[in-house]
N, C-alpha and C positions, 0 to 999 in steps of 0.2 A: 621047982626049977623054972627060971624065966626063959622064955623062948622068944625069938624074933617074930614079930607080927609082920605079915606081908604088906606091901604097898597097895593092897587091894582097896575095895570100897570101904571108906573109913566110918561108916555109920551103921547103927543097928539095923538089921533087916536087909542090908545090902542094896538099898535104894540108890540108883545111879542118878547123878545130876549132870547136866551138859558141861558144866565147868570142869568136871573131872576128866573129860575126854579132850577138851580143847587143846591142851599142851601136846597130846599125842597126835591129834589130827593135824595140827600146825606142822609138826615135825615130819609126819608122813607126806604131807603136801610138799614140803621143802625137799624131801628126798625123792619125790616123784612117784611115791607109792599110792597116793590118792590124788584125785583130780582137784584142782583149785575150785573153790566155791562149794565144796560138798558141805552139807549141813550135818552137824554133829548128831542131831536127833535121828538121822538116817542110819546110824551105826549101832544103836543099842535100843532096848526097850525095857520098860518096867512092867509091861503088860501082864506077864506071868508071875510077877513077884507079889505074893500075898500080903507083903508088908508095905507096899507102895502107897497104901492109903493112910499111913502114919501110925498104924498100930503094930506093936512089936511084942514078941513073947517076953514075959516078965524078966527073964534072966539074960536077955540078949545084950545088955550093956555091962554086964558084970565081967570082971577080969577072968580070963581063962575059958570063956564061953564062946 
């Protein structure tokens, strides 16, 4: 059965890139929810992600995993 995949982090290992947040930060600034000039990198970290170094579990990019 095919299931909808979330709009979450689109790469194996869940490593987050600044570009993935820019759209949401811009919108939050426009709505007054975040201050203008905030740096995207202040909003997330890959520090605790064991895959941030570019190594992923072998099955991480297979469908359904």
